[in-house]
C-alpha positions in Angstrom: 0.0 0.0 0.0 1.4 3.4 -0.9 2.5 5.3 2.3 3.7 8.9 2.1 7.0 9.8 3.8 6.2 10.9 7.3 8.7 13.8 7.5 8.8 14.5 3.8 7.8 18.1 4.2 10.6 18.8 6.5 13.1 17.4 4.0 11.7 19.5 1.1 11.6 22.8 3.1 15.0 22.4 4.7 13.6 22.2 8.2 15.0 18.7 8.8 18.2 18.8 10.8 21.5 17.0 10.2 24.9 16.9 11.9 25.8 20.1 10.0 23.0 21.9 11.9 24.0 20.7 15.4 25.1 22.8 18.3 26.0 22.0 21.9 26.8 24.4 24.7 30.4 25.7 24.7 31.0 24.3 21.2 34.0 25.4 19.2 34.6 25.1 15.4 37.3 22.9 14.1 39.4 22.9 10.9 42.0 20.4 9.7 45.2 21.3 7.9 45.2 19.2 4.7 48.3 18.2 2.8 48.9 19.2 -0.9 48.8 15.5 -2.0 47.9 12.0 -0.8 50.4 10.1 1.3 52.2 13.2 2.3 54.4 13.4 5.4 54.5 16.6 7.6 58.2 17.5 7.8 58.0 21.0 9.3 55.3 22.8 11.3 55.1 26.3 12.9 51.9 27.3 14.7 53.1 30.4 16.4 51.1 32.9 14.3 47.9 30.9 14.6 48.3 30.7 18.4 48.4 34.4 18.7 44.7 34.6 17.6 42.4 34.9 20.6 40.5 31.7 21.5 42.4 29.5 19.0 43.8 26.1 20.0 46.3 24.3 17.7 47.0 20.6 17.8 49.4 18.4 16.0 49.8 14.6 16.1 52.3 13.2 13.6 50.8 14.0 10.2 47.6 15.4 11.7 47.3 19.1 12.4 44.3 21.3 13.0 42.7 24.1 15.0 39.7 24.8 17.2 38.3 28.3 17.3 35.3 30.2 18.6 33.7 30.4 15.2 34.1 29.4 11.5 35.7 32.6 10.3 38.4 32.5 13.1 39.1 28.8 12.4 39.7 29.5 8.7 42.0 32.4 9.6 43.9 30.2 12.0 44.4 27.4 9.4 45.8 29.9 7.0 48.3 31.1 9.6 49.8 27.6 10.1 53.2 27.2 8.4 53.8 23.6 7.2 56.1 21.7 4.8 55.0 18.4 3.4 56.9 15.7 1.6 54.8 13.6 -0.9 56.1 10.7 -2.9 55.6 10.4 -6.7 52.2 8.7 -7.4 50.4 7.3 -10.4 48.2 9.6 -12.4 45.0 9.2 -14.2 46.7 8.6 -17.6 48.5 5.5 -16.2 45.5 4.2 -14.2 44.4 1.2 -16.1 47.9 -0.1 -16.9 48.7 0.4 -13.2 45.8 -1.7 -12.1 46.9 -4.6 -14.4 50.5 -4.3 -13.4 49.7 -4.3 -9.7 47.2 -7.1 -9.6 47.6 -9.3 -6.6 46.4 -12.7 -5.6 44.8 -13.7 -2.3 44.9 -10.2 -0.8 41.8 -8.3 0.6 40.2 -6.3 -2.2 39.8 -2.9 -0.7 37.0 -2.5 -3.2 34.1 -2.3 -0.8 33.0 -5.9 -1.7 34.6 -7.2 1.5 36.1 -10.2 -0.2 39.3 -11.7 -1.6 40.1 -12.7 -5.1 37.2 -14.7 -6.5 37.4 -17.4 -9.2 34.7 -19.6 -10.7 35.5 -22.2 -13.3 33.0 -24.4 -15.1 33.5 -26.8 -18.1 36.2 -26.4 -20.7 36.4 -22.8 -22.0 39.3 -23.4 -24.4 37.7 -26.4 -26.2 34.3 -24.7 -26.4 35.8 -21.5 -27.9 37.8 -23.5 -30.5 34.7 -25.1 -31.9 32.5 -21.9 -31.8 31.2 -20.0 -34.8 31.7 -16.5 -33.4 34.3 -15.3 -30.9 34.6 -11.9 -29.3 37.2 -10.3 -27.1 36.9 -6.8 -25.6 38.1 -4.6 -22.7 36.0 -2.2 -20.6 37.2 0.4 -18.2 35.6 2.1 -15.2 36.7 5.5 -13.7 36.7 6.4 -10.1 33.6 8.4 -9.1 32.6 10.2 -5.9 29.5 9.7 -3.7 28.6 13.4 -3.7 26.2 13.3 -0.7 24.1 16.4 -0.1 25.7 16.6 3.3 29.5 16.3 3.4 31.1 14.5 6.4 30.5 16.3 9.7 30.9 15.5 13.3 30.5 17.0 16.8 32.8 15.5 19.5 32.8 16.0 23.3 35.1 14.5 25.9 34.2 13.9 29.6 37.3 12.5 31.2 38.5 9.5 29.2 35.1 9.1 27.6 34.1 10.6 24.2 30.7 11.2 22.6 30.6 11.8 18.9 27.6 12.8 16.8 28.2 12.0 13.1 26.3 10.9 10.0 27.3 7.4 9.2 26.2 4.0 7.9 28.4 2.1 10.4 28.1 3.5 14.0 29.8 0.4 15.5 32.7 0.7 13.0 33.2 4.3 14.0 33.1 3.3 17.7 35.9 0.9 17.0 37.9 3.5 15.1 37.6 5.9 18.1 38.6 3.2 20.5 41.7 2.4 18.5 42.7 6.0 17.8 42.6 7.1 21.4 43.4 3.7 23.0 40.3 3.7 25.1 37.9 0.9 25.9 35.2 0.4 23.4 32.5 1.3 26.0 34.2 4.7 26.5 33.4 5.7 22.9 29.8 6.6 22.3 28.5 7.2 18.8 25.2 8.9 18.1 23.9 9.0 14.5 21.7 12.0 13.4 20.2 11.7 10.0 23.1 11.2 7.5 22.2 13.5 4.6 22.7 10.6 2.2 25.7 8.3 1.8 25.4 5.8 -1.1 28.0 3.6 0.6 30.3 6.6 1.2 30.0 7.1 5.0 31.3 3.8 6.3 34.5 5.3 7.8 34.7 7.7 10.8 37.2 10.2 9.3 35.4 13.3 10.5 34.5 11.7 13.9 38.1 10.9 14.7 39.3 14.3 13.6 36.6 16.1 15.6 37.5 14.0 18.7 41.3 14.9 18.3 40.4 18.6 18.2 38.0 18.4 21.1 40.6 16.6 23.2 43.1 19.3 22.6 40.6 22.1 23.1 39.0 20.7 26.3 35.7 21.7 24.8 33.2 20.2 22.4 34.2 20.7 18.7 32.2 20.7 15.6 33.9 19.8 12.3 32.1 20.2 9.0 34.0 19.1 5.9 33.8 21.4 2.9 32.7 20.1 -0.5 36.4 20.2 -1.6 37.4 18.1 1.4 34.6 15.6 0.6 35.6 15.3 -3.0 39.3 14.9 -2.1 39.7 13.1 1.2 36.7 10.7 1.1 37.0 7.4 -0.6 35.7 6.7 -4.2 33.9 4.0 -6.1 36.8 1.7 -7.3 38.1 2.1 -10.8 38.5 -1.1 -12.8 39.6 -2.9 -16.0 37.4 -5.7 -17.2 38.4 -8.2 -20.0 35.6 -10.2 -21.5 35.9 -13.1 -24.0 32.9 -15.0 -25.4 32.1 -17.6 -27.9 28.8 -18.6 -29.5 27.2 -20.8 -32.1 25.7 -19.3 -35.2 22.2 -19.9 -33.7 23.0 -17.6 -30.8 23.8 -20.1 -28.2 26.6 -18.9 -25.9 29.1 -21.7 -25.4 32.1 -20.0 -23.6 32.6 -17.1 -21.4 35.8 -15.6 -19.8 35.6 -12.5 -17.5 38.5 -10.9 -15.7 37.8 -7.9 -13.4 40.9 -6.0 -12.1 40.2 -4.0 -8.9 36.6 -2.9 -9.1 35.2 -5.9 -7.3 33.4 -9.2 -7.4 29.8 -8.3 -6.9 27.5 -9.7 -9.6 30.5 -11.0 -11.5 28.9 -14.3 -12.4 26.8 -14.3 -15.6 23.1 -14.9 -15.2 23.0 -16.6 -18.6 23.1 -20.4 -19.5 26.8 -20.9 -20.4 28.2 -24.4 -20.2 31.8 -23.3 -20.1 33.0 -20.3 -18.2 35.9 -18.9 -16.2 35.2 -15.8 -14.1 37.8 -14.1 -11.9 38.2 -11.0 -9.8 41.8 -9.8 -9.4 42.6 -7.4 -6.5 45.1 -4.6 -7.2 46.7 -1.7 -5.6 44.6 1.5 -6.0 46.2 4.9 -6.6 43.2 6.5 -4.8 41.4 5.6 -1.6 38.4 3.4 -2.6 35.5 1.7 -0.9 31.8 0.9 -1.1 29.5 2.7 -3.5 25.8 2.0 -4.2 25.7 -1.5 -5.8 29.5 -2.1 -5.2 31.1 -3.5 -8.3 27.9 -4.8 -9.7 27.5 -1.7 -11.9 30.9 -2.2 -13.4 30.4 -5.9 -14.0 26.9 -5.4 -15.5 28.3 -2.6 -17.8 31.0 -4.9 -19.2 28.8 -8.0 -19.4 25.7 -6.3 -20.9 27.7 -4.2 -23.4 29.5 -7.4 -24.4 26.2 -9.2 -24.9 25.1 -6.5 -27.2 28.3 -6.7 -29.2 27.9 -10.5 -29.6 24.3 -10.0 -30.7 25.5 -7.6 -33.3 28.2 -10.0 -34.5 25.6 -12.8 -34.8 23.1 -10.5 -36.6 20.5 -11.0 -33.8 18.2 -8.7 -32.0 19.7 -8.0 -28.6 16.4 -9.0 -26.8 16.1 -12.2 -28.8 19.8 -13.1 -28.1 19.4 -12.6 -24.4 16.2 -14.6 -24.1 17.8 -17.4 -26.0 20.4 -17.7 -23.3 18.2 -17.1 -20.2 16.3 -19.9 -18.3 15.8 -17.9 -15.0 12.0 -17.2 -15.1 12.3 -14.0 -13.0 15.0 -12.6 -15.2 13.0 -13.4 -18.4 9.9 -11.7 -16.9 11.6 -8.4 -16.0 13.4 -8.3 -19.3 10.2 -8.9 -21.3 8.2 -6.6 -19.1 10.6 -3.7 -19.6 10.7 -4.3 -23.4 6.9 -4.4 -23.6 6.5 -1.1 -21.6 9.3 0.5 -23.7 7.9 -0.7 -27.0 11.0 -2.5 -28.0 11.4 -3.0 -31.7 8.5 -0.7 -32.7 10.8 2.0 -33.9 14.0 1.8 -35.9 17.1 3.7 -34.6 18.3 6.8 -36.4 21.6 8.8 -36.1 19.7 11.1 -33.8 17.9 8.4 -31.7 19.0 5.0 -30.4 17.5 2.3 -28.2 19.3 -0.1 -25.9 18.6 -2.6 -23.2 20.2 -4.6 -20.4 19.2 -7.0 -17.7 20.6 -8.6 -14.6 20.4 -9.9 -11.1 22.0 -9.0 -7.7 21.1 -9.0 -4.0 17.9 -10.9 -4.4 16.5 -8.6 -7.1 16.1 -8.8 -10.9 15.9 -5.9 -13.4 15.3 -5.3 -17.0 16.2 -1.8 -18.4 15.5 -0.2 -21.7 16.8 3.3 -22.6 16.4 5.8 -25.4 19.1 8.3 -26.1 19.1 11.5 -28.2 22.3 12.5 -30.1 22.1 16.2 -30.0 23.7 18.9 -32.2 27.3 19.3 -31.1 27.7 15.6 -30.1 26.0 15.8 -26.7 24.2 12.7 -25.6 21.1 12.7 -23.5 19.1 9.9 -22.0 15.5 10.8 -22.9 13.4 7.8 -21.9 13.9 4.8 -19.6 11.6 1.8 -18.9 12.8 -0.4 -16.0 11.1 -3.5 -14.7 12.0 -4.5 -11.2 11.4 -7.6 -9.1 12.5 -7.7 -5.5 9.8 -10.1 -4.2 6.7 -8.9 -2.4 6.1 -5.2 -2.7 5.4 -3.4 0.6 5.2 0.3 -0.4 4.9 0.6 -4.2 5.4 4.4 -4.2 8.6 4.1 -2.1 9.8 1.3 -4.4 9.2 3.3 -7.5 11.1 6.2 -6.0 14.1 4.0 -5.2 14.2 2.6 -8.7 13.8 6.0 -10.4 16.4 7.6 -8.0 18.9 4.8 -8.8 18.4 5.2 -12.5 19.0 9.0 -12.3 22.1 8.5 -10.2 23.3 5.9 -12.6 23.0 8.3 -15.5 25.8 10.4 -14.0 28.3 7.5 -13.8 27.2 6.3 -17.2 27.7 9.6 -19.1 30.0 12.1 -17.4 30.9 11.5 -13.7 34.7 10.9 -13.1 37.4 11.9 -10.6 40.4 13.3 -12.3 43.8 13.1 -10.6 47.5 13.7 -11.2 50.4 12.7 -8.9 48.4 12.4 -5.7 46.2 15.4 -6.3 42.5 15.6 -7.2 41.9 18.0 -10.1 38.2 18.5 -9.9 37.2 18.7 -6.2 34.3 21.1 -6.8 30.8 20.8 -8.3 31.8 23.4 -10.9 34.2 20.7 -12.3 32.7 17.5 -11.1 29.7 17.0 -13.4 26.6 15.5 -11.7 23.1 14.8 -13.2 21.0 18.0 -13.3 17.3 18.5 -13.7 17.9 19.0 -17.5 19.4 15.5 -17.6 16.3 13.9 -16.2 14.7 11.4 -18.6 11.1 10.2 -18.6 11.3 7.1 -16.3 8.6 4.4 -16.4 8.9 1.8 -13.6 7.2 -1.6 -13.9 7.0 -3.4 -10.5 6.8 -7.2 -10.7 5.0 -7.9 -7.4 5.6 -11.5 -6.1 3.5 -12.0 -3.0 4.8 -15.5 -2.7 8.4 -14.4 -2.3 10.2 -12.6 0.6 10.9 -8.9 0.0 14.5 -7.9 -0.8 16.0 -4.4 -0.6 15.8 -2.0 -3.6 18.4 0.5 -2.7 21.2 -0.8 -4.9 20.2 -3.2 -7.8 18.2 -0.6 -9.8 21.3 1.4 -10.6 23.0 -1.4 -12.5 21.2 -1.4 -15.9 21.2 2.2 -17.1 24.9 2.4 -18.1 24.9 -0.6 -20.4 21.5 0.2 -21.7 22.6 3.7 -22.6 25.8 2.5 -24.2 23.9 0.0 -26.3 21.5 2.7 -27.3 24.4 5.0 -28.4 25.8 2.1 -30.5 22.3 1.5 -32.1 22.2 5.1 -33.1 25.6 5.9 -34.5 27.5 2.5 -34.6 30.2 3.6 -32.1 30.8 1.2 -29.2 31.8 3.1 -26.0 33.6 0.8 -23.6 34.7 3.2 -20.8 32.7 4.7 -18.0 31.9 7.5 -18.2 31.1 7.2 -21.9 30.8 10.8 -23.1 32.2 13.2 -20.5 33.0 15.7 -23.3 30.4 14.6 -25.8 30.7 12.4 -28.9 33.0 14.8 -30.7 35.8 13.8 -28.4 35.4 10.1 -29.6 35.9 11.1 -33.3 
């Protein structure tokens, strides 16, 4: 039954309160001195000028330095007065990223990708023999850029000490993880660290760590008073972690009638989520390879499933083209899972798949998949506009996560995930060089805008006989490959890197 959001009006009007809005008696404002590059060492530090400012407290602990002040303006002034020298080692840059990930692939080490696992390998049948006897073979590589979570509220925390006990208010998805971080940072018993979670201001997997909480607690301990630390947008886009970048190699083989007979899939760095194909393939080798990451990385909505679906569903379209088959027909020929078949056909029916032919100005694409107990089918229409800009104009997505509890809430989740996925599909990317982020502001980091919003039709497949699964992540996974497949249908260019058109199609010429 549709149920409206109880506090929806407060969210829309700005009345709702977050950590950023908090205030406690006697509270000071904190600021942290940030290095000019990642992995930098603080080699010289002079705080004498900052300490002359009334009410300012300066603290330094190894590579951490910061100030607490009576107000925001004074804190900013004090930070600028600090004299510091940093030593940063040479670091990989964006231009070397994908070669670096291959060259630094490890085996059996924790992934650091947010998937929480180690290298994963799945082998079935005899891939080499099946490929040798196949009628069509295809080998392609797909790449995925780092992207940022971009929550409405950057990281923020308020910390207060009472003796050897600390209380921290901070927006987070992992309060007990932050409690552990505080315990370890200050060498206090776990029960001496209390973590209170106000509403988080969105996270998308980006607020698992307690960076702001530990920093605020350091400053509060030095000041002897409560300290509030609000990260700026530049800090959020620089010092938070990112969705992992990745390189994915895919090899496939099929009979002339469209039957897939062999599949090889190697993912470097981005993660193992949804790495197994949902198709009937008798012979397959699927492997996730961990790697060293030049940038800090971690969980993002859907984990690596978005990357793996992009590579797999793009490749499926390429193979369909090689075989001269309709992409929908090709997929259905290789799917026996009834729930996957149903969402794919439901999306295609709602979209009107096959009723219009693509033109150089309009293209149509589709994708499907499964992850976290949910199935989706996604169809997308793109417009190729004058000047080479690409816009997603229409999306039909069918979604099955078991029994539907609140259909309006579920439709909102699906539509919101699709809209967020448009950014990573078309233009979102973190740019970096030698340990420095080059686009740490929304002026330079392109997010979806109201003008990017397509018409979105959501088809809910309600299965009252099945338990309900969550819908916060899986709906994001289909829009990137469906969009890439639509672009190919329109102009015959296969885009194999996310984001696909950060500078428009002219840059691909």
